[in-house]
C-alpha positions as CSV (number, residue, x, y, z in Angstrom):
1,M,0.0,0.0,0.0
2,S,1.3,3.5,-0.9
3,Y,0.7,6.7,1.1
4,F,1.7,9.3,-1.4
5,L,-0.1,12.7,-1.2
6,S,-3.1,13.4,-3.3
7,K,-3.0,16.5,-5.5
8,E,-5.3,18.3,-3.0
9,E,-3.0,17.4,-0.1
10,S,0.1,18.6,-2.0
11,N,-1.6,21.9,-2.8
12,F,-2.6,22.4,0.8
13,Y,0.9,21.6,2.0
14,E,2.4,24.1,-0.5
15,D,-0.1,26.8,0.4
16,E,-0.2,26.4,4.2
17,G,3.2,24.9,4.9
18,Y,1.8,21.9,6.8
19,L,-0.5,18.9,6.4
20,V,-2.1,16.6,9.1
21,R,-2.9,13.0,8.6
22,E,-4.7,11.7,11.7
23,N,-4.7,8.3,13.3
24,Q,-2.0,6.8,11.0
25,F,-0.7,4.4,13.7
26,S,-2.8,2.1,15.8
27,I,-2.9,2.2,19.5
28,N,-0.9,-1.0,19.7
29,E,1.8,0.5,17.4
30,V,1.8,3.7,19.5
31,N,2.2,1.8,22.7
32,A,5.2,-0.1,21.2
33,L,6.7,3.2,20.1
34,R,6.2,4.7,23.5
35,H,8.2,1.8,25.0
36,A,10.9,2.4,22.3
37,L,11.0,6.1,23.2
38,E,11.5,5.4,26.9
39,R,14.2,2.8,26.1
40,A,16.0,5.5,24.1
41,V,15.7,8.0,26.9
42,N,17.2,5.6,29.3
43,K,20.1,4.8,27.0
44,A,20.7,8.5,26.4
45,Q,20.8,9.2,30.1
46,E,23.3,6.4,30.5
47,K,25.5,7.8,27.8
48,S,25.3,11.4,29.2
49,S,27.8,10.7,31.9
50,G,30.5,10.4,29.2
51,G,29.5,13.6,27.5
52,K,30.4,17.2,27.6
53,A,28.0,19.4,29.6
54,Y,27.5,23.1,28.9
55,Y,25.0,25.8,29.5
56,L,23.4,28.3,27.2
57,D,21.1,30.9,28.9
58,K,21.3,28.7,32.0
59,K,19.9,25.8,30.1
60,K,21.8,22.5,30.3
61,F,23.0,20.7,27.2
62,V,25.2,17.6,26.9
63,D,27.0,16.5,23.8
64,V,27.8,12.8,23.5
65,D,29.7,12.0,20.3
66,Y,27.2,13.3,17.6
67,M,24.2,13.3,19.9
68,T,22.9,16.4,21.8
69,L,20.8,16.2,24.9
70,Q,18.8,19.2,26.1
71,Y,17.4,19.3,29.6
72,E,14.5,21.2,31.1
73,P,15.5,24.6,32.6
74,Q,15.4,23.2,36.2
75,S,18.7,21.6,35.4
76,E,19.3,20.1,38.9
77,D,16.4,17.7,38.1
78,N,18.1,16.4,35.0
79,I,14.9,16.0,33.1
80,L,15.5,15.4,29.4
81,K,13.6,17.7,27.0
82,V,15.2,16.8,23.6
83,I,17.4,14.0,22.2
84,E,18.9,14.6,18.7
85,P,19.5,12.4,16.9
86,A,17.7,9.4,18.5
87,H,17.2,6.7,15.7
88,F,20.4,4.8,16.7
89,L,19.3,4.4,20.3
90,D,16.5,1.9,19.5
91,K,15.8,-0.4,16.5
92,E,12.1,0.4,16.5
93,L,12.8,4.1,16.2
94,Y,15.2,3.3,13.3
95,S,12.5,1.2,11.6
96,L,10.1,4.1,12.0
97,T,12.3,6.3,9.9
98,Q,11.8,3.8,7.0
99,D,8.0,3.5,7.5
100,T,6.1,4.2,4.2
101,R,3.3,6.1,6.1
102,I,6.0,8.6,6.8
103,T,8.4,8.3,3.8
104,D,5.8,8.2,0.9
105,P,4.3,11.6,1.7
106,V,7.9,13.0,2.1
107,R,8.7,11.6,-1.4
108,S,5.6,13.5,-2.7
109,I,6.7,16.7,-1.0
110,L,10.2,16.5,-2.4
111,E,9.1,15.1,-5.7
112,E,11.9,12.5,-5.3
113,D,11.7,8.7,-5.4
114,E,14.9,8.4,-3.3
115,I,15.4,10.2,-0.1
116,S,17.7,10.1,2.9
117,L,17.6,11.0,6.6
118,W,18.8,14.5,7.6
119,T,18.1,14.4,11.4
120,D,15.6,13.2,14.0
121,K,14.7,14.1,17.6
122,L,12.6,13.1,20.5
123,N,10.7,15.9,22.1
124,L,9.7,15.1,25.7
125,K,7.2,17.1,27.8
126,R,6.8,15.3,31.1
127,P,3.5,15.9,33.1
128,G,3.6,19.3,34.7
129,R,7.3,19.7,34.0
130,G,7.7,20.1,30.3
131,S,8.5,23.6,29.2
132,G,7.4,25.1,25.9
133,F,9.3,26.0,22.7
134,G,9.2,29.6,21.6
135,W,8.3,30.5,18.0
136,H,11.1,29.6,15.7
137,Q,12.0,28.1,12.3
138,D,14.2,25.1,11.7
139,S,16.0,26.4,8.7
140,P,18.1,29.0,10.5
141,Y,19.6,26.1,12.6
142,W,20.5,24.2,9.4
143,V,21.3,26.8,6.8
144,H,25.1,26.6,7.5
145,D,25.2,22.8,7.5
146,S,23.1,21.9,4.5
147,N,23.3,22.8,0.8
148,N,19.6,21.8,0.5
149,V,18.0,23.9,3.2
150,D,14.9,24.3,1.0
151,L,14.6,20.5,0.8
152,L,14.3,19.4,4.4
153,P,10.7,18.5,5.2
154,N,9.8,17.5,8.7
155,V,7.4,14.8,10.0
156,Y,5.9,15.1,13.5
157,L,4.5,11.9,15.0
158,S,2.4,12.5,18.1
159,L,2.9,9.7,20.6
160,D,0.3,11.1,23.1
161,N,-3.0,12.8,22.7
162,A,-2.2,16.5,22.5
163,D,-4.0,19.7,23.2
164,E,-3.3,23.2,24.6
165,N,-3.2,21.8,28.2
166,N,-0.2,19.6,27.6
167,G,1.6,21.9,25.2
168,C,0.5,20.8,21.7
169,F,2.5,21.5,18.6
170,R,1.6,24.8,16.9
171,V,2.5,26.5,13.6
172,I,2.0,29.9,12.0
173,R,0.1,29.0,8.9
174,A,1.7,30.0,5.5
175,S,4.8,31.6,7.3
176,H,7.1,29.3,5.3
177,K,6.7,31.4,2.1
178,E,9.3,34.0,3.2
179,G,12.2,31.5,3.7
180,C,14.6,32.2,6.6
181,L,13.3,35.0,8.8
182,P,15.4,37.2,11.1
183,G,15.9,36.1,14.7
184,T,15.4,38.1,17.8
185,S,18.2,40.3,19.1
186,N,17.5,40.3,22.9
187,G,21.1,39.8,24.0
188,T,20.7,36.2,25.0
189,Q,22.8,33.3,23.7
190,L,19.9,31.5,22.1
191,G,17.8,34.6,21.1
192,G,18.9,34.6,17.5
193,F,17.3,31.2,17.0
194,Y,13.9,32.4,17.9
195,T,12.0,34.2,15.1
196,D,11.5,38.0,15.4
197,P,7.8,38.5,16.1
198,N,7.7,41.5,13.8
199,Y,7.9,39.0,10.8
200,F,4.9,36.9,11.5
201,N,1.3,37.3,12.8
202,E,0.5,35.1,15.8
203,A,-3.2,35.4,14.9
204,D,-2.4,32.9,12.2
205,A,-1.4,30.2,14.7
206,V,-2.8,26.7,14.2
207,D,-2.9,24.5,17.3
208,F,-2.8,20.7,16.6
209,N,-5.2,19.1,18.9
210,I,-4.5,15.6,17.6
211,K,-4.6,12.0,18.8
212,A,-1.7,9.8,19.4
213,G,-0.6,8.1,16.2
214,S,-1.3,11.2,14.1
215,L,1.2,12.8,11.7
216,V,2.0,16.4,10.9
217,F,4.1,17.1,7.9
218,F,5.6,20.6,8.0
219,N,7.9,22.8,6.0
220,Q,11.4,23.6,7.3
221,H,10.7,27.3,7.0
222,I,7.4,27.4,8.8
223,V,7.4,29.2,12.2
224,H,6.4,26.8,14.9
225,G,6.5,26.2,18.6
226,S,4.5,24.9,21.6
227,G,3.3,25.8,25.1
228,P,4.3,24.2,28.4
229,N,2.8,20.9,29.6
230,L,0.5,22.1,32.5
231,S,-1.4,18.8,32.6
232,D,-0.9,15.4,34.4
233,Q,-0.5,13.7,31.0
234,Q,2.6,13.0,28.9
235,R,3.2,14.9,25.6
236,R,5.9,13.0,23.7
237,A,6.7,13.3,20.0
238,Y,9.2,12.0,17.4
239,I,10.2,14.4,14.7
240,I,12.0,13.1,11.6
241,T,13.6,15.3,8.9
242,Y,14.4,14.1,5.4
243,Q,16.4,15.3,2.4
244,P,17.3,14.1,-1.2
245,K,19.3,10.9,-1.4
246,D,23.1,10.5,-0.8
247,Q,23.3,13.6,1.4
248,P,25.1,13.5,4.8
249,M,23.1,13.6,8.0
250,L,23.3,16.8,10.2
251,K,25.4,15.7,13.1
252,S,27.2,12.5,12.2
253,G,28.0,13.3,8.5
254,M,27.1,9.7,7.6
255,V,24.7,9.0,4.7
256,N,21.5,7.2,5.6
257,N,19.5,6.5,2.4
258,I,15.9,5.3,2.9
259,N,15.0,2.0,1.3
């Protein structure tokens, strides 16, 4: 079975910068992926003791080989917020990067039969502890590392039911059309990676109140973010980014073509 985008879906993605496909994975598949995610978190934590810790704007990061761990701002608690990349930490996560429910739509977006992996990350928002992500684009992070920054579509897999209470994913619709936008200049170390609010209209925000197992395909230039998890529920997600074939991955420099 193929999962390529219809003409209507392709047009919507091109115009709006995102596309939602709900309930693409069954609850049994989601449960298995949740277990894989937590195994990956445990392995990452084990590896962190051998890494290099540093702080940006008082936020803790640890680099272990080509993996970066980002922790919640209450760094003394050592609660992981982001793991990038993560596919090598668990075989089920790696298999997911090859799943046609994810890769066929990406092939449609890129108009390429053959694609490769650019990067992937686990986003973790623990109940009542997960902080939000300010409005930003992905492309300014990547523009100095990729010759194909206009060809790096993302896929967001929700592993928990998500809404405003637990910090659901959000985008500024159609904000991808201007390419890389200026960052803020607030004097902080990370401020330049957050999009200057003068260049988009927050009234155009779309909140993704979606069920676990749903997919959001989104353009690398679209402004996106999320709120904090104020609930007693998990809000975990796996985000995978692709590119044309035979291109090196972001952090490792290895080539990982998708079968």
